Backbone as numpy.savetxt, mean C-alpha at the origin, in Angstrom:
# Nx Ny Nz CAx CAy CAz Cx Cy Cz
-22.40 45.18 -20.07 -21.22 44.36 -20.22 -21.20 43.76 -21.62
-20.01 43.56 -22.07 -19.89 43.07 -23.44 -19.85 41.56 -23.48
-20.00 41.05 -24.65 -19.97 39.60 -24.85 -18.58 39.04 -24.55
-17.53 39.84 -24.81 -16.16 39.39 -24.51 -16.00 39.13 -23.01
-16.61 39.98 -22.20 -16.53 39.80 -20.75 -17.17 38.48 -20.34
-18.33 38.18 -20.86 -19.03 36.95 -20.50 -18.27 35.71 -21.00
-17.71 35.79 -22.18 -16.95 34.66 -22.71 -15.69 34.45 -21.87
-15.01 35.53 -21.53 -13.80 35.43 -20.70 -14.14 34.86 -19.33
-15.21 35.33 -18.73 -15.63 34.83 -17.42 -15.98 33.35 -17.49
-16.70 32.96 -18.53 -17.07 31.55 -18.71 -15.83 30.68 -18.87
-14.88 31.09 -19.71 -13.66 30.31 -19.92 -12.82 30.23 -18.64
-12.77 31.30 -17.88 -12.06 31.30 -16.62 -12.71 30.33 -15.63
-14.04 30.31 -15.59 -14.77 29.39 -14.72 -14.47 27.94 -15.11
-14.45 27.63 -16.40 -14.15 26.27 -16.89 -12.73 25.88 -16.51
-11.80 26.81 -16.65 -10.40 26.54 -16.32 -10.25 26.23 -14.84
-10.87 27.01 -13.98 -10.77 26.78 -12.53 -11.42 25.45 -12.16
-12.57 25.14 -12.74 -13.26 23.89 -12.44 -12.45 22.68 -12.88
-11.71 22.80 -13.97 -10.92 21.67 -14.46 -9.64 21.46 -13.66
-9.24 22.43 -12.86 -8.02 22.32 -12.05 -8.29 21.67 -10.70
-9.51 21.24 -10.45 -9.85 20.61 -9.18 -9.00 19.37 -8.98
-8.52 19.16 -7.74 -7.64 18.05 -7.42 -8.34 16.72 -7.73
-7.59 15.83 -8.40 -8.13 14.52 -8.72 -8.21 13.68 -7.46
-9.28 12.91 -7.33 -9.42 12.00 -6.20 -8.51 10.81 -6.42
-8.00 10.25 -5.31 -7.13 9.10 -5.38 -7.91 7.90 -5.90
-7.29 7.18 -6.80 -7.91 5.98 -7.37 -7.84 4.86 -6.34
-9.01 4.47 -5.82 -9.05 3.41 -4.80 -9.27 2.03 -5.42
-9.35 1.96 -6.75 -9.58 0.66 -7.38 -8.28 -0.13 -7.51
-7.14 0.51 -7.33 -5.86 -0.18 -7.36 -5.00 0.30 -6.21
-4.01 -0.47 -5.87 -3.09 -0.10 -4.80 -1.68 -0.16 -5.37
-0.88 0.80 -5.05 0.48 0.92 -5.61 1.46 0.19 -4.69
1.54 -1.12 -4.84 2.37 -1.94 -3.95 3.75 -2.22 -4.54
3.90 -2.08 -5.85 5.18 -2.44 -6.45 6.29 -1.52 -5.97
7.43 -2.12 -5.69 8.59 -1.36 -5.23 9.43 -2.19 -4.29
10.36 -1.50 -3.63 11.25 -2.13 -2.66 10.92 -1.56 -1.29
10.72 -2.45 -0.31 10.24 -2.07 1.02 11.21 -2.60 2.08
11.49 -1.81 3.10 12.37 -2.18 4.19 11.57 -2.25 5.49
11.69 -3.37 6.22 10.98 -3.52 7.49 11.52 -2.53 8.51
10.61 -1.73 9.11 11.05 -0.75 10.10 10.42 -1.00 11.48
9.34 -1.80 11.52 8.68 -2.00 12.82 7.81 -3.26 12.76
7.73 -3.94 13.91 6.82 -5.08 14.08 6.08 -4.87 15.39
4.77 -4.99 15.34 3.99 -4.84 16.57 2.75 -5.70 16.49
2.00 -5.77 17.58 0.78 -6.57 17.61 0.30 -6.76 19.03
-0.94 -7.20 19.17 -1.54 -7.38 20.49 -0.93 -8.54 21.27
-0.42 -9.55 20.58 0.09 -10.72 21.27 1.56 -10.56 21.68
2.17 -9.45 21.31 3.57 -9.23 21.63 3.65 -8.46 22.94
4.35 -9.02 23.91 4.48 -8.38 25.22 5.18 -7.03 25.12
6.27 -7.01 24.40 6.99 -5.77 24.19 7.34 -5.68 22.71
7.57 -4.48 22.27 7.87 -4.29 20.86 9.22 -4.94 20.53
9.24 -5.89 19.59 10.51 -6.56 19.28 11.47 -5.62 18.54
12.75 -5.78 18.84 13.76 -5.03 18.10 14.00 -5.75 16.78
14.22 -4.98 15.77 14.55 -5.55 14.47 16.06 -5.66 14.41
16.56 -6.89 14.37 18.00 -7.10 14.44 18.61 -7.47 13.10
17.79 -7.69 12.10 18.33 -7.99 10.78 17.61 -7.15 9.73
18.20 -7.02 8.59 17.62 -6.25 7.50 16.65 -7.16 6.74
15.38 -6.74 6.69 14.36 -7.51 5.99 13.75 -6.63 4.90
13.82 -7.10 3.68 13.31 -6.35 2.54 12.27 -7.15 1.78
11.29 -6.44 1.27 10.35 -7.01 0.31 10.62 -6.34 -1.02
10.70 -7.14 -2.06 10.80 -6.60 -3.41 9.58 -7.13 -4.15
8.71 -6.21 -4.52 7.45 -6.57 -5.17 7.41 -5.86 -6.51
7.55 -6.63 -7.59 7.53 -6.02 -8.91 7.26 -7.06 -9.99
6.62 -6.61 -11.03 6.34 -7.44 -12.21 5.71 -8.79 -11.86
4.79 -8.79 -10.90 4.09 -10.01 -10.53 4.89 -10.95 -9.64
6.05 -10.51 -9.18 6.89 -11.37 -8.33 7.07 -10.74 -6.95
6.96 -11.57 -5.92 7.13 -11.19 -4.52 8.38 -11.88 -4.02
9.33 -11.10 -3.50 10.55 -11.67 -2.95 10.79 -11.12 -1.55
11.14 -12.00 -0.62 11.48 -11.63 0.75 12.96 -11.93 0.95
13.72 -10.90 1.35 15.15 -11.06 1.62 15.42 -10.69 3.07
16.20 -11.53 3.75 16.64 -11.24 5.12 18.16 -11.23 5.09
18.72 -10.10 5.47 20.17 -9.89 5.39 20.70 -10.26 4.00
20.00 -9.80 2.99 20.35 -9.99 1.57 20.27 -11.44 1.09
19.74 -12.34 1.91 19.54 -13.73 1.51 18.06 -13.92 1.16
17.79 -14.35 -0.06 16.41 -14.52 -0.49 15.80 -15.75 0.17
14.71 -15.53 0.95 14.04 -16.63 1.63 12.76 -17.05 0.91
12.11 -16.11 0.24 10.85 -16.40 -0.46 10.89 -15.74 -1.83
10.48 -16.51 -2.82 10.29 -15.97 -4.17 9.04 -16.65 -4.73
8.01 -15.86 -4.98 6.76 -16.42 -5.46 6.01 -15.34 -6.23
4.88 -15.70 -6.77 4.02 -14.73 -7.44 3.08 -14.13 -6.42
2.42 -13.05 -6.80 1.46 -12.43 -5.90 0.29 -11.87 -6.68
-0.78 -11.62 -5.95 -1.96 -10.99 -6.50 -2.56 -10.11 -5.40
-3.02 -8.93 -5.76 -3.66 -8.04 -4.81 -5.14 -7.96 -5.16
-5.98 -8.26 -4.18 -7.43 -8.22 -4.40 -8.09 -7.39 -3.32
-9.20 -6.81 -3.67 -9.96 -6.03 -2.71 -11.02 -6.92 -2.08
-11.08 -6.91 -0.74 -12.05 -7.72 0.00 -12.83 -6.82 0.94
-13.85 -7.36 1.56 -14.62 -6.61 2.55 -14.50 -7.28 3.90
-14.16 -6.49 4.91 -14.10 -6.96 6.29 -15.08 -6.11 7.07
-16.10 -6.73 7.60 -17.16 -6.00 8.30 -17.68 -4.85 7.44
-17.93 -5.13 6.19 -18.42 -4.19 5.17 -17.44 -3.05 4.90
-16.21 -3.17 5.37 -15.18 -2.16 5.13 -14.24 -2.70 4.05
-14.11 -2.04 2.91 -13.23 -2.56 1.86 -11.76 -2.54 2.31
-11.08 -3.64 2.10 -9.67 -3.79 2.45 -8.94 -4.46 1.30
-7.62 -4.31 1.31 -6.77 -4.97 0.32 -6.15 -6.21 0.92
-6.03 -7.22 0.10 -5.44 -8.48 0.53 -4.34 -8.86 -0.44
-3.18 -9.22 0.10 -2.05 -9.68 -0.69 -2.06 -11.20 -0.66
-2.28 -11.82 -1.81 -2.31 -13.27 -1.92 -1.03 -13.72 -2.60
-0.29 -14.58 -1.92 0.96 -15.08 -2.47 0.75 -16.41 -3.14
1.59 -16.71 -4.11 1.49 -17.96 -4.86 1.66 -19.20 -4.01
2.28 -19.06 -2.83 2.46 -20.21 -1.95 1.26 -20.39 -1.01
0.13 -19.79 -1.35 -1.14 -19.91 -0.64 -1.25 -19.07 0.63
-0.24 -18.26 0.96 -0.34 -17.35 2.10 -1.10 -16.11 1.67
-1.79 -15.47 2.61 -2.45 -14.21 2.29 -2.41 -13.31 3.51
-2.32 -12.02 3.24 -2.19 -11.02 4.29 -3.04 -9.82 3.94
-3.53 -9.14 4.97 -4.19 -7.86 4.77 -3.10 -6.81 4.64
-3.31 -5.84 3.76 -2.31 -4.79 3.56 -2.99 -3.43 3.49
-2.22 -2.42 3.82 -2.67 -1.05 3.69 -1.44 -0.19 3.42
-1.57 0.77 2.53 -0.47 1.68 2.24 -0.91 3.08 2.63
-0.10 3.72 3.46 -0.32 5.10 3.84 0.97 5.86 3.58
0.91 6.80 2.67 2.09 7.56 2.24 3.15 6.58 1.76
4.29 6.50 2.42 5.34 5.59 1.97 5.49 4.38 2.90
4.44 4.05 3.65 4.48 2.91 4.56 3.52 1.81 4.11
3.98 0.57 4.19 3.19 -0.61 3.87 2.93 -1.37 5.16
1.66 -1.52 5.53 1.26 -2.26 6.72 0.81 -3.64 6.27
1.38 -4.69 6.87 1.07 -6.07 6.51 0.71 -6.82 7.79
-0.46 -7.46 7.81 -0.84 -8.27 8.97 -1.64 -9.46 8.50
-1.59 -10.52 9.32 -2.33 -11.72 8.93 -3.81 -11.56 9.30
-4.57 -12.58 9.04 -6.03 -12.49 9.24 -6.43 -12.56 10.71
-5.52 -12.97 11.57 -5.78 -13.01 12.99 -5.73 -11.58 13.53
-6.83 -11.05 14.06 -6.83 -9.66 14.51 -5.86 -9.38 15.66
-5.43 -10.42 16.36 -4.49 -10.23 17.45 -3.07 -10.58 17.03
-2.87 -10.82 15.75 -1.55 -11.22 15.27 -0.60 -10.05 15.09
0.56 -10.37 14.62 1.61 -9.38 14.43 1.35 -8.55 13.17
1.71 -7.28 13.27 1.63 -6.38 12.12 3.04 -5.93 11.80
3.41 -6.03 10.53 4.72 -5.59 10.07 4.55 -4.28 9.32
5.49 -3.36 9.54 5.44 -2.07 8.88 6.73 -1.89 8.08
6.55 -1.71 6.78 7.66 -1.52 5.86 7.64 -0.10 5.33
8.84 0.43 5.04 8.95 1.74 4.44 9.46 1.58 3.02
8.83 2.32 2.09 9.25 2.23 0.68 10.64 2.85 0.55
11.55 2.11 -0.09 12.88 2.65 -0.32 13.15 2.85 -1.81
12.36 2.29 -2.67 12.44 2.54 -4.12 11.07 2.46 -4.73
């Protein structure tokens, strides 16, 4: 075999190895955007409540806003920090008004629940 064959094979191997899928960055969470409440559930709720009003979260540029039927009820700053719960790393949303919630994002859904394990969990869908 010639040297050209070995060089071509080596370069092809390097090219394939560099195309490996990048792992998701778990050091940050992509929370910024506009979110619409689609579901509320929890252990303390007898039956799943119907959502009768439009509830949106707008999280961008360090500002957290909660709107219900287009009326702004909360406007504050926020911070997202990583914490450990039973040695399991979790994300926590800390609001400037001293409230804090556990959060998780899966695909285009944002799960928000308070620190009470039997409390209500809100599920928002990303709309922007």
